[in-house]
C-alpha positions as a Markdown table, in Angstrom:
| # | Residue | x | y | z |
|---|---|---|---|---|
| 1 | Ile | -140.0 | 204.6 | 39.2 |
| 2 | Tyr | -142.7 | 206.6 | 40.8 |
| 3 | Arg | -140.3 | 209.3 | 41.9 |
| 4 | Arg | -138.8 | 209.6 | 38.4 |
| 5 | Gln | -142.3 | 209.8 | 36.9 |
| 6 | Arg | -143.1 | 212.6 | 39.2 |
| 7 | Glu | -140.0 | 214.6 | 38.2 |
| 8 | Met | -140.9 | 214.1 | 34.5 |
| 9 | Lys | -144.4 | 215.3 | 35.2 |
| 10 | Glu | -143.1 | 218.4 | 36.9 |
| 11 | Glu | -140.8 | 219.1 | 34.0 |
| 12 | Leu | -143.7 | 218.7 | 31.5 |
| 13 | Ser | -145.9 | 221.0 | 33.5 |
| 14 | Gly | -143.0 | 223.5 | 33.6 |
| 15 | Leu | -142.6 | 223.3 | 29.8 |
| 16 | Asp | -146.4 | 223.8 | 29.5 |
| 17 | Asp | -146.2 | 226.9 | 31.6 |
| 18 | Leu | -143.4 | 228.3 | 29.4 |
| 19 | Ala | -145.3 | 227.4 | 26.3 |
| 20 | Ser | -148.5 | 229.2 | 27.5 |
| 21 | Ile | -146.5 | 232.2 | 28.6 |
| 22 | Arg | -144.8 | 232.3 | 25.2 |
| 23 | Ala | -148.2 | 232.0 | 23.4 |
| 24 | Phe | -149.5 | 234.8 | 25.6 |
| 25 | Asp | -146.6 | 237.1 | 24.7 |
| 26 | Val | -147.2 | 236.3 | 21.0 |
| 27 | Glu | -150.8 | 237.3 | 21.3 |
């Protein structure tokens, strides 16, 4: 369970990075 949680956390952080990069491009 811990390992899966960690993978999900990494995926979420990756999505956050993409979102911030996209927002930066929009600005």
